[in-house]
C-alpha positions as CSV (number, residue, x, y, z in Angstrom):
1,M,212.8,131.3,116.9
2,S,212.1,134.2,119.2
3,G,215.6,134.3,120.5
4,S,218.1,132.1,122.3
5,P,220.7,132.5,125.0
6,D,223.9,133.9,123.3
7,S,227.3,132.0,123.3
8,M,228.5,134.2,126.2
9,S,225.6,132.9,128.3
10,R,226.6,129.4,127.4
11,T,230.3,130.0,128.1
12,A,229.2,131.6,131.6
13,E,227.3,128.4,132.2
14,L,230.5,126.3,131.7
15,V,232.6,128.7,133.8
16,F,230.1,128.5,136.7
17,V,230.0,124.7,136.4
18,C,233.8,124.5,136.5
19,G,233.8,126.8,139.4
20,S,231.4,124.7,141.3
21,A,233.6,121.7,140.6
22,G,236.6,123.8,141.9
23,L,234.5,124.6,144.9
24,A,233.9,120.9,145.6
25,A,237.6,120.1,145.3
26,F,238.6,123.1,147.6
27,G,236.1,122.2,150.2
28,V,237.3,118.5,150.3
29,L,240.8,119.8,150.5
30,L,239.9,122.0,153.5
31,V,238.3,119.1,155.2
32,N,241.4,116.9,154.8
33,L,243.8,119.7,156.0
34,A,241.5,120.1,159.1
35,R,242.1,116.3,159.7
36,E,245.8,117.0,159.1
37,E,245.7,114.7,156.0
38,V,247.3,115.5,152.7
39,R,245.6,113.5,149.9
40,A,245.4,114.6,146.2
41,T,243.0,111.9,145.2
42,P,239.7,113.0,147.1
43,P,239.8,116.8,145.9
44,L,240.6,115.5,142.3
45,A,237.6,113.0,142.6
46,A,235.3,115.7,143.8
47,F,236.2,118.0,141.0
48,L,235.7,115.4,138.4
49,V,232.3,114.2,139.8
50,V,230.8,117.5,139.8
51,A,232.3,118.7,136.5
52,L,231.3,115.4,134.7
53,A,227.8,115.2,136.1
54,F,226.9,118.9,135.2
55,G,229.0,118.9,132.1
56,L,227.1,116.0,130.8
57,L,223.9,117.9,131.5
58,L,225.3,121.0,129.7
59,V,226.1,118.9,126.7
60,A,222.6,117.5,126.7
61,L,221.1,120.8,126.8
62,R,223.2,122.2,124.1
63,A,222.1,119.2,121.9
64,W,218.5,118.9,122.7
65,A,217.3,122.0,124.5
66,P,219.8,124.9,123.3
67,D,217.3,127.6,123.9
68,A,216.8,126.7,127.7
69,T,217.5,129.4,130.4
70,P,221.1,129.4,131.5
71,L,220.3,130.1,135.2
72,L,219.2,126.6,136.4
73,I,222.3,124.5,135.8
74,P,225.0,126.8,137.4
75,T,222.9,127.3,140.5
76,A,222.2,123.6,141.0
77,S,225.8,122.8,140.5
78,I,226.8,125.1,143.3
79,L,224.4,123.5,145.7
80,A,225.5,120.0,144.7
81,A,229.1,120.9,145.2
82,L,228.3,122.1,148.6
83,G,226.3,119.0,149.5
84,F,229.1,116.8,148.3
85,V,231.5,118.4,150.5
86,T,229.2,118.1,153.5
87,I,228.5,114.4,152.9
88,Y,232.3,113.8,152.5
89,R,232.9,115.7,155.7
90,L,230.6,113.3,157.5
91,D,231.1,110.0,155.7
92,E,233.7,109.4,153.0
93,D,232.1,106.1,151.8
94,L,228.7,107.8,151.6
95,A,230.3,110.6,149.5
96,S,231.7,107.9,147.0
97,L,228.2,106.5,146.6
98,H,226.9,110.0,146.2
99,G,229.3,110.8,143.4
100,W,227.9,107.7,141.5
101,W,224.4,108.9,142.1
102,L,225.2,112.4,140.7
103,L,226.7,110.7,137.5
104,L,223.8,108.3,137.2
105,S,221.2,111.0,137.7
106,A,222.9,113.2,135.1
107,T,222.9,110.4,132.6
108,M,219.1,109.7,133.1
109,A,218.4,113.3,132.9
110,A,220.4,113.6,129.5
111,L,218.5,110.4,128.2
112,W,215.2,112.0,129.1
113,L,216.1,115.1,127.1
114,Y,217.1,113.0,124.0
115,A,213.7,111.0,124.4
116,V,211.6,114.2,124.1
117,S,213.8,116.1,121.7
118,E,211.9,115.2,118.6
119,K,208.2,115.1,120.0
120,G,208.4,117.7,122.6
121,L,206.6,117.4,125.9
122,G,202.9,117.5,125.1
123,H,200.3,115.8,127.2
124,R,201.9,112.5,128.2
125,G,201.0,112.1,131.8
126,G,200.1,108.4,131.2
127,G,203.7,107.7,130.2
128,W,205.0,108.0,133.7
129,W,203.3,104.9,134.9
130,P,206.6,102.8,135.1
131,L,207.9,105.3,137.7
132,L,204.6,105.0,139.6
133,A,204.9,101.2,139.5
134,L,208.3,101.4,140.9
135,A,207.1,103.6,143.7
136,A,204.3,101.3,144.3
137,G,206.7,98.3,144.6
138,L,208.8,100.3,147.1
139,V,205.8,101.2,149.2
140,A,205.0,97.6,149.5
141,I,208.5,96.5,150.5
142,P,209.1,96.8,154.2
143,S,212.4,98.6,155.3
144,L,215.4,96.3,155.2
145,G,218.4,96.7,157.3
146,S,216.7,97.7,160.5
147,D,219.1,95.5,162.5
148,G,222.0,97.9,161.4
149,G,222.9,96.1,158.1
150,T,223.0,97.6,154.6
151,I,219.6,99.3,153.6
152,W,218.8,98.4,150.1
153,L,215.2,99.6,149.6
154,A,213.9,101.7,152.5
155,W,212.1,104.9,153.5
156,E,214.7,106.0,156.0
157,S,218.2,107.0,154.8
158,G,221.3,105.2,155.9
159,A,224.5,103.6,154.8
160,G,223.8,101.8,151.5
161,V,221.7,102.3,148.5
162,V,218.6,104.1,149.5
163,L,215.4,104.3,147.3
164,N,212.7,106.5,148.8
165,P,209.4,106.1,146.8
166,G,208.2,109.3,148.3
167,E,210.5,111.3,146.0
168,I,209.4,109.6,143.0
169,V,205.7,109.9,143.9
170,K,206.0,113.7,144.3
171,L,207.6,114.1,140.8
172,V,205.2,111.8,139.0
173,A,202.3,113.4,140.8
174,V,203.1,116.9,139.6
175,V,203.1,115.6,136.0
176,L,199.8,113.8,136.3
177,F,198.2,116.7,137.9
178,A,199.4,119.0,135.2
179,T,198.0,116.6,132.5
180,L,194.6,116.4,134.3
181,L,194.2,120.1,135.1
182,A,195.3,121.2,131.4
183,E,192.9,118.7,129.8
184,R,189.9,119.3,132.0
185,Q,190.5,123.0,133.0
186,A,186.9,124.1,132.2
187,F,185.7,121.3,134.7
188,F,187.9,122.5,137.5
189,S,187.3,126.1,136.8
190,A,183.6,125.5,137.2
191,G,184.3,123.8,140.7
192,G,183.1,120.4,139.3
193,R,179.6,121.5,138.5
194,Y,179.7,120.1,135.0
195,T,177.6,117.0,134.5
196,A,179.9,115.8,131.6
197,S,182.2,113.0,132.5
198,L,185.8,113.9,133.4
199,I,187.0,111.3,131.0
200,S,187.8,112.5,127.5
201,A,189.7,110.8,124.5
202,R,193.0,112.4,125.6
203,V,192.6,112.0,129.3
204,T,191.6,108.4,129.3
205,T,195.3,107.3,129.2
206,V,196.0,109.2,132.3
207,W,193.3,107.4,134.4
208,P,195.3,104.3,135.0
209,S,198.2,106.2,136.3
210,L,195.9,108.5,138.5
211,T,194.3,105.3,140.0
212,L,197.8,103.9,140.8
213,L,198.9,107.2,142.2
214,G,195.8,107.2,144.5
215,L,196.8,103.7,145.8
216,V,200.4,104.6,146.3
217,L,199.4,107.8,148.2
218,I,197.4,105.6,150.5
219,G,200.7,103.8,151.5
220,V,202.6,107.0,151.5
221,A,200.1,108.6,154.0
222,I,200.6,105.7,156.4
223,R,204.3,105.7,156.3
224,D,205.2,109.3,155.2
225,P,202.6,111.8,156.2
226,G,204.8,114.7,155.3
227,T,205.2,113.7,151.7
228,F,201.4,113.0,151.5
229,M,200.6,116.5,152.8
230,T,203.1,118.0,150.3
231,V,201.4,116.3,147.3
232,V,198.0,117.4,148.5
233,G,199.2,121.0,148.9
234,V,200.9,121.1,145.6
235,F,197.8,119.8,143.9
236,C,195.6,122.5,145.6
237,V,198.0,125.3,144.5
238,M,198.3,123.8,140.9
239,A,194.5,123.8,140.8
240,Y,194.4,127.5,141.8
241,M,197.0,128.2,139.1
242,A,194.8,126.5,136.5
243,T,191.4,127.9,137.5
244,N,192.1,131.0,139.6
245,R,189.6,129.7,142.2
246,V,190.6,130.7,145.8
247,A,188.5,127.8,147.0
248,Y,191.2,125.3,146.2
249,L,193.7,127.2,148.4
250,V,191.2,127.5,151.2
251,G,190.4,123.7,150.8
252,G,194.0,122.7,151.0
253,L,194.7,125.0,154.0
254,G,191.5,123.5,155.7
255,A,192.7,120.0,155.0
256,G,196.1,120.9,156.5
257,L,194.6,122.3,159.7
258,L,192.3,119.3,160.1
259,W,195.1,117.1,159.9
260,L,197.1,119.0,162.5
261,V,194.0,118.9,164.8
262,A,192.9,115.4,164.2
263,G,196.1,113.7,163.3
264,P,197.4,113.5,166.9
265,W,194.2,111.6,167.8
266,L,194.7,109.2,164.9
267,S,198.5,108.7,164.9
268,E,200.6,108.3,167.9
269,D,203.6,109.2,165.9
270,L,202.4,112.5,164.9
271,Q,201.3,113.1,168.5
272,T,204.9,112.5,169.6
273,R,206.2,114.8,166.8
274,I,204.1,117.7,168.0
275,T,205.0,117.1,171.8
276,V,208.7,117.1,170.8
277,W,208.1,120.2,168.6
278,T,206.7,122.2,171.7
279,D,209.4,120.9,174.0
280,P,212.3,118.8,172.8
281,W,213.4,118.1,176.4
282,T,210.4,115.9,177.0
283,Q,212.4,113.1,175.1
284,P,216.0,114.2,175.1
285,D,217.3,110.8,174.3
286,G,214.6,110.1,171.6
287,P,213.0,112.3,168.9
288,G,213.8,115.4,171.0
289,N,217.5,114.9,170.4
290,R,217.0,115.3,166.6
291,L,215.6,118.9,166.9
292,A,217.9,119.9,169.7
293,E,221.1,118.9,168.1
294,G,220.1,120.6,164.8
295,L,219.3,123.8,166.7
296,F,222.7,123.5,168.6
297,G,224.6,123.0,165.4
298,L,223.0,126.2,163.8
299,A,223.9,128.1,167.1
300,A,227.5,126.9,167.1
301,G,227.8,128.2,163.5
302,S,226.9,131.7,164.5
303,L,227.7,134.3,161.7
304,S,230.7,132.8,159.7
305,G,230.6,129.2,160.8
306,T,233.4,127.0,162.1
307,G,234.8,126.2,158.8
308,F,234.8,122.8,156.9
309,G,236.2,120.0,159.0
310,L,236.4,122.2,162.3
311,G,232.8,121.7,163.5
312,D,230.9,118.7,164.9
313,P,228.1,118.1,162.5
314,D,228.5,114.2,163.1
315,L,226.6,114.9,166.4
316,I,223.5,116.0,164.4
317,P,221.3,113.0,163.7
318,E,220.6,112.5,160.0
319,S,223.0,115.3,159.1
320,T,223.6,113.8,155.5
321,T,219.8,113.6,154.8
322,S,217.0,115.5,156.4
323,L,219.2,117.7,158.6
324,A,221.8,118.6,156.0
325,F,220.8,122.2,156.4
326,A,221.8,122.2,160.0
327,A,225.3,120.7,159.1
328,V,225.9,123.3,156.5
329,G,224.7,126.0,159.0
330,E,227.4,124.8,161.6
331,E,230.4,124.9,159.3
332,L,229.3,127.7,157.1
333,G,227.3,129.8,159.6
334,L,224.5,132.3,158.9
335,A,226.3,133.6,155.8
336,G,226.6,130.1,154.3
337,T,222.9,129.2,154.9
338,V,221.8,132.6,153.4
339,V,223.6,131.8,150.2
340,V,222.1,128.4,150.1
341,L,218.5,129.8,150.6
342,A,219.3,132.3,147.9
343,A,220.4,129.8,145.4
344,Y,217.2,127.8,146.1
345,A,215.1,131.0,145.8
346,L,216.8,131.8,142.3
347,M,215.9,128.3,141.1
348,V,212.3,128.6,142.3
349,V,211.8,132.1,140.8
350,T,213.5,131.0,137.6
351,G,211.1,128.1,137.3
352,F,208.1,130.4,138.0
353,G,209.3,132.6,135.4
354,I,209.5,129.7,132.8
355,A,205.9,128.9,133.8
356,L,204.7,132.5,133.1
357,R,206.4,132.7,129.7
358,A,205.2,129.2,128.5
359,R,202.5,129.3,125.8
360,E,200.8,126.0,126.6
361,V,198.6,125.5,129.6
362,F,200.1,122.0,130.4
363,Q,203.7,123.4,130.3
364,K,202.8,126.3,132.5
365,L,201.2,124.0,135.1
366,L,204.1,121.6,134.8
367,A,206.9,124.1,135.2
368,G,204.9,126.0,138.0
369,G,204.2,122.7,139.8
370,L,207.8,121.5,139.8
371,S,209.0,124.9,140.9
372,L,206.4,124.8,143.8
373,L,207.5,121.3,144.6
374,L,211.2,122.4,145.0
375,G,210.2,125.6,147.0
376,A,207.9,123.5,149.3
377,Q,210.4,120.8,150.0
378,T,213.2,123.3,150.7
379,A,210.9,125.5,153.0
380,M,209.7,122.4,155.0
381,S,213.1,121.1,155.4
382,V,214.3,124.3,156.8
383,A,211.3,124.9,158.9
384,G,211.7,121.4,160.3
385,V,215.5,122.1,161.2
386,V,214.7,125.5,162.9
387,G,211.6,124.2,164.7
388,L,209.1,126.3,162.8
389,L,207.0,123.2,162.0
390,P,206.6,119.8,163.8
391,G,208.7,117.0,162.5
392,T,208.6,118.1,158.8
393,A,212.4,118.2,158.2
394,M,212.9,116.3,154.8
395,P,216.0,116.0,152.5
396,I,216.7,118.8,150.1
397,P,217.5,118.2,146.4
398,F,221.2,118.5,145.5
399,L,222.2,119.3,149.1
400,S,221.3,115.9,150.9
401,Y,222.3,112.4,150.2
402,G,220.0,109.9,148.4
403,L,219.8,108.0,145.1
404,S,216.0,108.9,144.4
405,L,216.4,112.4,145.7
406,T,219.3,113.2,143.4
407,M,217.6,111.4,140.4
408,V,214.5,113.4,140.8
409,G,216.4,116.6,141.3
410,F,218.2,116.3,138.0
411,I,215.1,115.2,136.0
412,L,213.4,118.4,137.6
413,L,216.2,120.4,136.1
414,A,215.8,118.7,132.7
415,V,212.0,119.2,132.6
416,L,212.3,122.9,133.4
417,A,215.0,123.4,130.9
418,R,212.9,121.6,128.2
419,V,209.9,123.8,129.0
420,S,212.1,126.9,128.8
421,H,213.5,125.8,125.4
422,E,210.1,125.1,124.0
423,E,208.6,128.4,125.0
424,R,211.5,130.2,123.3
425,V,211.3,128.2,120.0
């Protein structure tokens, strides 16, 4: 063993997680005081949810990935605590559901760590087909609850249990891309000029999943072009990481520009998004209201924010999901949003550090792809909120509400931690 985090680092992890749980409890307490309510149960519940969820993950890491970096879990716990308080501020019932999603996601991540504890990661891209099959089923199911009822399986968030297949697709796509690029690195390095077949003995098991991924992406492209472009962009950057060929970056950038130019002619929805992006007041009672209210919320927050429970984030559409960053910016101000962005930046940089230290090509690509995915989703969400990109605001892991989003976020943490453990052993 080349070295492992000492007991002090592990103790610091536990201290930070407890501090995050305390932050969640304190935030909920402030919200209730601003409402002139004195209740002991909500702060206690907030503390227990964050402490149990991330405490379970810490226990799993100590048991099955003891050499993992100690930077990931504390940082994610701070973001999750802040997200829980924001969701509670806006909708207490939704916060109760979100607490269950945190516990369920932590349990799934712990079970995944146990499942790979003996065999390690290896090249098992084909083993992710059950998640892809789930995503395919969700793509095929039309959104329910459009009449205002409970949404059980849907693309758009709302009150109830929300499963977004786009989040699952992004996670599984990174695993499959890492498998394919690692196994056929020479082929992609040569720009596809080899005449040999792409199919090899070890890659054959991946092709059914890759075929299913392609079919799912067709449905995703029709209903969620933002997710589709994210997956394509991540693949292009991962291909560059595997081959050092700039052509993949140029091709991905060209495809994005082509979509922005040709997309409005092919999609009325994208045309509307671009129109609203350039001038929100063209549709002040429709899509323009989303962008305008998000900007108003950030402006109201100023430098230090209005304080938990003292702002009006409920006026911001989708403030618990894709515009959660705007809600945080209103009540915590510029200072709070800088802290949030710094936390995400730390997680992304830590992930890329894990990728650089990994010994196996597959693990390098897997850690790098997941870090890139986290960074891209955060950047696109923030860019959509502040109006830097047209209609690209999307939920952020750990900060926004959502079952699939939270589940994928915890699994992402578990995978990065496992890669970090294996490169140290």
